[in-house]
Residue frames as a rotation matrix with the C-alpha (Angstrom) as fourth column:
UNK 1
0.571 0.821 0.000 0.00
0.821 -0.571 0.000 0.00
0.000 0.000 -1.000 0.00
UNK 2
-0.532 -0.715 0.453 1.07
0.719 -0.664 -0.205 3.55
0.448 0.217 0.868 -0.67
UNK 3
0.551 0.802 -0.228 -0.85
0.788 -0.410 0.460 5.42
0.275 -0.433 -0.858 2.00
UNK 4
-0.485 -0.653 0.582 -0.03
0.411 -0.757 -0.507 8.98
0.772 -0.006 0.636 2.96
UNK 5
-0.220 0.336 -0.916 -0.57
0.895 -0.304 -0.326 11.10
-0.388 -0.891 -0.234 6.00
UNK 6
-0.315 0.191 0.930 -2.53
0.546 -0.765 0.342 14.26
0.777 0.615 0.136 5.17
UNK 7
-0.371 0.164 -0.914 -2.89
0.824 -0.396 -0.406 17.24
-0.428 -0.904 0.012 7.50
UNK 8
-0.083 0.436 0.896 -5.32
0.607 -0.691 0.392 20.06
0.790 0.577 -0.207 6.78
UNK 9
-0.677 -0.049 -0.734 -5.63
0.650 -0.509 -0.565 23.27
-0.346 -0.860 0.376 8.75
UNK 10
-0.059 0.738 0.672 -8.57
0.721 -0.434 0.540 25.61
0.691 0.516 -0.507 8.73
UNK 11
-0.956 -0.162 -0.243 -8.52
0.281 -0.737 -0.615 29.05
-0.080 -0.656 0.750 10.25
UNK 12
-0.153 0.988 0.033 -11.97
0.988 0.153 0.008 30.24
0.003 0.034 -0.999 11.18
UNK 13
-0.044 0.088 -0.995 -11.29
0.201 -0.975 -0.095 33.95
-0.979 -0.204 0.026 10.84
UNK 14
0.576 0.422 0.700 -12.73
0.674 0.240 -0.699 34.78
-0.463 0.874 -0.146 7.39
UNK 15
0.981 -0.153 -0.122 -10.63
-0.193 -0.861 -0.470 37.87
-0.033 0.484 -0.874 6.72
UNK 16
0.117 -0.981 0.155 -7.31
-0.782 0.006 0.624 36.02
-0.613 -0.194 -0.766 7.10
UNK 17
0.521 -0.033 -0.853 -5.88
-0.714 0.532 -0.456 33.86
0.469 0.846 0.253 4.30
UNK 18
0.868 -0.104 0.485 -5.08
-0.288 0.691 0.663 30.51
-0.404 -0.715 0.570 5.95
UNK 19
0.750 -0.614 0.245 -2.44
0.631 0.555 -0.542 29.59
0.197 0.561 0.804 3.34
UNK 20
0.304 -0.635 0.710 -0.55
-0.087 -0.761 -0.643 32.84
0.949 0.134 -0.287 3.99
UNK 21
0.610 -0.023 0.792 -0.68
-0.784 -0.161 0.599 32.29
0.113 -0.987 -0.116 7.74
UNK 22
0.925 -0.262 0.275 0.75
0.194 0.948 0.253 28.78
-0.327 -0.181 0.927 7.33
UNK 23
0.522 -0.763 0.381 3.61
0.608 0.020 -0.794 30.00
0.598 0.646 0.474 5.10
UNK 24
0.348 -0.351 0.869 4.39
-0.479 -0.864 -0.157 32.85
0.806 -0.362 -0.468 7.48
UNK 25
0.719 -0.021 0.695 4.51
-0.664 0.274 0.695 30.55
-0.205 -0.962 0.183 10.52
UNK 26
0.901 -0.404 0.161 6.58
0.432 0.875 -0.221 27.92
-0.052 0.268 0.962 8.65
UNK 27
0.526 -0.727 0.442 9.26
0.055 -0.489 -0.870 30.53
0.849 0.482 -0.218 7.98
UNK 28
0.501 -0.309 0.808 10.10
-0.841 -0.395 0.371 30.61
0.204 -0.865 -0.458 11.69
UNK 29
0.598 -0.158 0.786 11.09
-0.387 0.801 0.456 26.94
-0.702 -0.577 0.418 11.69
UNK 30
0.984 -0.105 -0.142 12.81
-0.087 0.409 -0.908 26.36
0.153 0.907 0.394 8.32
UNK 31
0.265 -0.963 0.042 16.34
-0.542 -0.185 -0.820 27.00
0.797 0.194 -0.571 9.55
UNK 32
0.276 -0.085 0.958 16.06
-0.937 0.200 0.287 24.71
-0.216 -0.976 -0.024 12.61
UNK 33
-0.683 -0.517 -0.516 17.69
-0.556 0.826 -0.092 21.31
0.474 0.224 -0.852 13.05
UNK 34
-0.046 0.694 -0.719 15.73
0.111 0.719 0.686 18.22
0.993 -0.048 -0.111 14.16
UNK 35
-0.427 -0.165 -0.889 16.79
0.854 0.250 -0.457 18.52
0.298 -0.954 0.034 17.81
UNK 36
-0.988 0.075 -0.132 15.74
-0.031 -0.951 -0.307 22.18
-0.148 -0.300 0.943 17.87
UNK 37
-0.461 0.869 -0.179 12.38
-0.548 -0.120 0.828 21.33
0.698 0.480 0.532 16.29
UNK 38
-0.067 0.392 -0.917 11.75
0.531 0.792 0.300 18.60
0.845 -0.467 -0.262 18.88
UNK 39
-0.714 -0.268 -0.647 12.70
0.698 -0.343 -0.628 20.97
-0.054 -0.900 0.432 21.70
UNK 40
-0.913 0.407 0.039 10.43
-0.389 -0.893 0.228 23.65
0.127 0.192 0.973 20.26
UNK 41
-0.178 0.881 -0.439 7.49
-0.215 0.401 0.891 21.22
0.960 0.253 0.118 20.04
UNK 42
-0.208 0.040 -0.977 8.09
0.821 0.550 -0.153 20.12
0.531 -0.834 -0.147 23.63
UNK 43
-0.906 -0.167 -0.389 7.98
0.363 -0.777 -0.513 23.75
-0.216 -0.606 0.765 24.69
UNK 44
-0.808 0.589 -0.019 4.82
-0.488 -0.651 0.582 24.55
0.330 0.480 0.813 22.74
UNK 45
-0.401 0.744 -0.534 2.42
0.179 0.635 0.751 21.74
0.899 0.205 -0.388 23.62
UNK 46
-0.393 0.216 -0.894 2.05
0.915 0.191 -0.356 22.77
0.094 -0.958 -0.272 27.27
UNK 47
-0.831 -0.065 -0.553 1.23
0.220 -0.951 -0.218 26.40
-0.512 -0.303 0.804 26.53
UNK 48
0.284 0.928 0.240 -2.09
0.853 -0.131 -0.505 28.03
-0.437 0.348 -0.829 25.74
UNK 49
-0.795 -0.480 0.370 -1.99
0.603 -0.691 0.399 30.91
0.064 0.540 0.839 23.25
UNK 50
-0.099 0.797 -0.596 -4.29
0.631 -0.413 -0.657 33.68
-0.769 -0.441 -0.462 24.42
UNK 51
0.333 0.129 -0.934 -3.41
-0.497 -0.818 -0.290 36.24
-0.801 0.561 -0.208 21.76
UNK 52
-0.262 -0.339 0.904 -3.40
0.449 0.786 0.425 34.62
-0.854 0.517 -0.054 18.38
UNK 53
-0.953 -0.076 -0.293 -3.51
-0.229 -0.450 0.863 35.40
-0.198 0.890 0.412 14.70
UNK 54
-0.372 0.876 -0.308 -6.72
-0.217 0.241 0.946 33.41
0.903 0.419 0.101 14.53
UNK 55
-0.189 0.388 0.902 -9.16
-0.974 -0.188 -0.123 33.12
0.122 -0.902 0.413 17.41
UNK 56
0.264 0.228 0.937 -9.85
-0.410 0.906 -0.105 29.48
-0.873 -0.356 0.333 16.58
UNK 57
-0.304 -0.370 -0.878 -8.87
-0.949 0.202 0.243 26.87
0.087 0.907 -0.413 14.08
UNK 58
0.730 0.451 0.514 -9.54
-0.466 0.878 -0.108 23.30
-0.500 -0.160 0.851 13.13
UNK 59
-0.380 -0.846 -0.374 -7.12
-0.909 0.267 0.320 20.62
-0.171 0.462 -0.870 12.06
UNK 60
0.790 0.610 0.071 -7.74
-0.560 0.763 -0.323 17.33
-0.251 0.215 0.944 10.32
UNK 61
-0.420 -0.907 0.043 -5.35
-0.846 0.408 0.344 14.40
-0.330 0.108 -0.938 10.24
UNK 62
0.698 0.646 0.310 -6.07
-0.456 0.734 -0.504 11.43
-0.553 0.210 0.807 8.06
UNK 63
-0.554 -0.811 0.187 -4.42
-0.266 0.386 0.883 8.89
-0.789 0.440 -0.430 5.82
UNK 64
0.577 0.723 -0.379 -5.34
-0.536 -0.015 -0.844 8.34
-0.616 0.690 0.380 2.21
UNK 65
0.193 -0.462 0.865 -4.36
0.552 0.781 0.294 6.21
-0.811 0.420 0.406 -0.76
UNK 66
0.268 -0.014 0.963 -4.75
0.940 -0.216 -0.265 8.81
0.212 0.976 -0.045 -3.51
UNK 67
-0.794 -0.548 0.265 -3.60
0.526 -0.836 -0.156 12.38
0.307 0.016 0.952 -4.10
UNK 68
0.181 0.841 -0.509 -5.64
0.925 -0.321 -0.203 15.12
-0.334 -0.434 -0.836 -2.45
UNK 69
0.433 0.049 0.900 -6.28
0.522 -0.828 -0.205 18.68
0.735 0.558 -0.384 -3.53
UNK 70
-0.696 -0.718 0.009 -4.33
0.464 -0.458 -0.758 21.45
0.549 -0.523 0.652 -1.78
UNK 71
-0.804 0.503 0.318 -7.61
-0.595 -0.689 -0.414 23.09
0.011 -0.522 0.853 -0.83
UNK 72
-0.647 0.687 -0.331 -10.62
0.615 0.726 0.306 21.24
0.450 -0.005 -0.893 0.53
UNK 73
0.576 0.813 -0.079 -13.29
0.749 -0.487 0.449 23.88
0.327 -0.318 -0.890 1.02
UNK 74
0.823 -0.280 0.495 -11.68
-0.375 -0.922 0.100 26.40
0.428 -0.268 -0.863 3.39
UNK 75
0.801 -0.544 0.251 -9.06
0.071 0.502 0.862 23.90
-0.595 -0.672 0.441 4.50
UNK 76
0.506 -0.750 -0.426 -5.43
-0.835 -0.301 -0.462 24.26
0.219 0.589 -0.778 3.50
UNK 77
0.909 -0.304 -0.285 -3.37
0.316 0.949 -0.006 21.12
0.273 -0.085 0.958 3.02
UNK 78
0.700 -0.673 0.238 -0.32
-0.699 -0.577 0.422 21.64
-0.147 -0.462 -0.875 5.19
UNK 79
-0.432 -0.859 0.276 1.30
-0.779 0.509 0.367 18.24
-0.455 -0.056 -0.888 4.79
UNK 80
0.830 0.551 -0.086 1.01
-0.535 0.743 -0.403 15.17
-0.158 0.380 0.911 2.62
UNK 81
-0.011 -0.871 -0.492 3.54
-0.757 0.328 -0.565 12.36
0.653 0.366 -0.663 2.84
UNK 82
0.632 0.167 -0.757 4.79
0.178 0.919 0.351 9.45
0.755 -0.356 0.551 4.85
UNK 83
0.961 -0.253 0.108 7.05
-0.196 -0.354 0.914 11.32
-0.193 -0.900 -0.390 7.24
UNK 84
0.635 -0.754 0.165 10.19
0.767 0.590 -0.252 10.25
0.092 0.287 0.954 5.38
UNK 85
-0.266 -0.647 0.715 11.52
0.326 -0.758 -0.565 13.82
0.907 0.082 0.412 5.44
UNK 86
0.090 0.318 -0.944 11.41
0.969 0.193 0.157 14.06
0.232 -0.928 -0.291 9.22
UNK 87
-0.807 -0.410 -0.425 12.68
0.500 -0.857 -0.122 17.64
-0.315 -0.312 0.897 9.26
UNK 88
-0.802 0.567 0.188 9.81
-0.223 -0.576 0.787 18.83
0.555 0.589 0.588 7.03
UNK 89
-0.001 0.813 -0.582 7.36
0.506 0.502 0.701 16.82
0.862 -0.294 -0.412 9.12
UNK 90
-0.142 -0.122 -0.982 8.62
0.983 -0.135 -0.125 18.47
-0.117 -0.983 0.139 12.32
UNK 91
-0.992 -0.130 0.002 8.46
0.128 -0.970 0.205 21.92
-0.024 0.204 0.979 10.70
UNK 92
-0.397 0.917 0.047 4.79
-0.087 -0.088 0.992 21.29
0.914 0.389 0.115 9.92
UNK 93
0.100 0.401 -0.910 4.19
0.848 0.444 0.288 20.04
0.520 -0.801 -0.296 13.47
UNK 94
-0.556 -0.398 -0.730 5.76
0.757 -0.604 -0.248 23.15
-0.342 -0.690 0.637 15.00
UNK 95
-0.931 0.272 0.242 3.91
-0.066 -0.780 0.622 25.40
0.358 0.563 0.745 12.58
UNK 96
-0.079 0.983 -0.169 0.57
0.121 0.177 0.977 23.94
0.989 0.057 -0.133 13.58
UNK 97
-0.008 0.032 -0.999 1.38
0.979 0.206 -0.001 23.90
0.206 -0.978 -0.033 17.28
UNK 98
-0.875 -0.370 -0.313 2.07
0.429 -0.892 -0.146 27.63
-0.225 -0.262 0.939 17.00
UNK 99
-0.767 0.631 0.113 -1.42
-0.354 -0.563 0.747 28.11
0.535 0.533 0.655 15.53
UNK 100
-0.027 0.764 -0.645 -3.46
0.467 0.580 0.667 25.89
0.884 -0.283 -0.373 17.84
UNK 101
0.181 0.200 0.963 -4.85
-0.418 -0.871 0.259 27.83
0.890 -0.450 -0.074 20.77
UNK 102
0.619 0.188 0.763 -5.06
-0.783 0.070 0.618 25.52
0.062 -0.980 0.190 23.78
UNK 103
-0.463 -0.831 0.308 -2.71
-0.872 0.490 0.012 23.03
-0.161 -0.263 -0.951 25.33
UNK 104
-0.129 0.475 0.871 -5.37
-0.201 0.847 -0.492 20.32
-0.971 -0.239 -0.014 25.29
UNK 105
0.879 0.421 -0.224 -5.96
-0.270 0.051 -0.961 20.82
-0.393 0.906 0.159 21.54
UNK 106
0.220 -0.894 -0.391 -2.21
-0.950 -0.105 -0.295 20.67
0.223 0.436 -0.872 20.94
UNK 107
-0.542 -0.405 0.737 -1.90
-0.647 0.760 -0.058 17.43
-0.536 -0.508 -0.674 22.92
UNK 108
0.360 0.763 0.537 -4.86
-0.077 0.598 -0.798 15.90
-0.930 0.246 0.274 21.10
UNK 109
0.797 -0.118 -0.592 -3.30
-0.602 -0.233 -0.764 16.89
-0.048 0.965 -0.256 17.77
UNK 110
-0.211 -0.976 -0.051 0.04
-0.974 0.214 -0.074 15.27
0.083 0.034 -0.996 18.67
UNK 111
-0.437 0.104 0.893 -1.57
-0.360 0.890 -0.280 12.02
-0.824 -0.444 -0.352 19.86
UNK 112
0.662 0.737 0.139 -3.81
-0.100 0.270 -0.958 11.83
-0.743 0.620 0.253 16.80
UNK 113
0.575 -0.544 -0.611 -0.85
-0.811 -0.282 -0.512 12.57
0.106 0.790 -0.604 14.56
UNK 114
-0.462 -0.786 0.410 1.23
-0.838 0.538 0.089 9.84
-0.290 -0.303 -0.908 16.20
UNK 115
-0.057 0.532 0.845 -1.51
-0.102 0.839 -0.535 7.26
-0.993 -0.117 0.006 15.71
UNK 116
0.891 0.430 -0.147 -2.00
-0.156 -0.014 -0.988 8.10
-0.427 0.903 0.055 12.03
UNK 117
0.318 -0.857 -0.406 1.73
-0.940 -0.229 -0.254 8.34
0.125 0.462 -0.878 11.32
UNK 118
-0.442 -0.456 0.772 2.36
-0.621 0.777 0.103 4.96
-0.647 -0.434 -0.627 12.93
UNK 119
0.390 0.696 0.603 -0.28
0.073 0.629 -0.774 3.51
-0.918 0.346 0.195 10.60
UNK 120
0.956 -0.004 -0.292 1.28
-0.280 -0.299 -0.912 5.08
-0.083 0.954 -0.287 7.49
UNK 121
0.291 -0.932 -0.214 4.97
-0.261 0.138 -0.955 4.59
0.920 0.334 -0.204 8.35
UNK 122
0.859 0.147 -0.491 5.74
0.349 0.534 0.770 2.38
0.375 -0.833 0.407 11.33
UNK 123
-0.005 -0.968 -0.252 9.42
0.960 0.066 -0.273 3.38
0.281 -0.243 0.928 11.57
UNK 124
-0.648 -0.195 0.736 8.84
0.159 -0.980 -0.119 7.15
0.745 0.040 0.666 11.47
UNK 125
0.405 0.879 0.253 5.76
-0.218 -0.175 0.960 6.78
0.888 -0.444 0.120 13.70
UNK 126
0.640 -0.259 -0.724 7.87
0.713 0.553 0.432 5.01
0.289 -0.792 0.539 16.32
UNK 127
-0.491 -0.863 0.114 10.49
0.781 -0.495 -0.380 7.75
0.385 -0.098 0.918 16.13
UNK 128
-0.364 0.441 0.820 7.83
-0.177 -0.897 0.404 10.44
0.915 0.002 0.404 16.57
UNK 129
0.734 0.626 -0.264 6.33
0.084 0.302 0.950 8.59
0.674 -0.719 0.169 19.54
UNK 130
0.290 -0.718 -0.632 9.77
0.946 0.313 0.079 8.32
0.141 -0.621 0.771 21.14
UNK 131
-0.633 -0.611 0.475 10.69
0.589 -0.779 -0.216 11.95
0.501 0.143 0.853 20.39
UNK 132
-0.843 0.327 0.428 7.45
-0.396 -0.914 -0.082 13.56
0.365 -0.239 0.900 21.55
UNK 133
-0.064 0.985 -0.158 4.16
-0.460 0.111 0.881 11.65
0.885 0.129 0.447 21.72
UNK 134
-0.013 0.031 -0.999 5.00
0.682 0.731 0.014 9.51
0.731 -0.681 -0.030 24.77
UNK 135
-0.879 -0.364 -0.308 5.84
0.475 -0.601 -0.643 12.63
0.049 -0.712 0.701 26.75
UNK 136
-0.711 0.678 0.186 2.62
-0.565 -0.709 0.422 14.30
0.418 0.195 0.887 25.63
UNK 137
0.067 0.741 -0.668 0.57
-0.005 0.670 0.742 11.22
0.998 -0.047 0.048 26.55
UNK 138
-0.299 -0.254 -0.920 2.08
0.868 0.328 -0.373 11.16
0.397 -0.910 0.122 30.06
UNK 139
-0.997 -0.067 0.030 1.46
0.055 -0.948 -0.315 14.90
0.049 -0.312 0.949 30.42
UNK 140
-0.395 0.919 0.009 -2.20
-0.545 -0.242 0.803 14.47
0.740 0.312 0.596 29.47
UNK 141
0.180 0.463 -0.868 -2.68
0.331 0.803 0.496 11.66
0.926 -0.376 -0.009 31.99
UNK 142
-0.638 -0.504 -0.582 -1.17
0.700 -0.065 -0.711 13.59
0.321 -0.861 0.395 34.91
């Protein structure tokens, strides 16, 4: 099977272009190394964001067999792949964590992402669980 992980993000503020917001936020993480991206993600998931570019957002994580459009309604496709480029995957993770408002939403996103990634690419999924998702799971249970 050639399944892919697909992540969509939808900002719910109509006067802000979601694709532009994603590109702007991604620019903060492009020059980071893997260890820096993991550290950044670990710092972000525990924090709520009171003042935000968007007041709320929605994210969708799924796996598919076929290609998907970049735009699905008001949703912007932020990632499509199998996690093989781990740096790009972690850039996307950090980008979305910087846009999600509450700590609980961030934790839910990470756990959901880990489950879907493990299904699509067992090796990369295991790495992601070891790097971040186990810590997030323990944090949520405490």
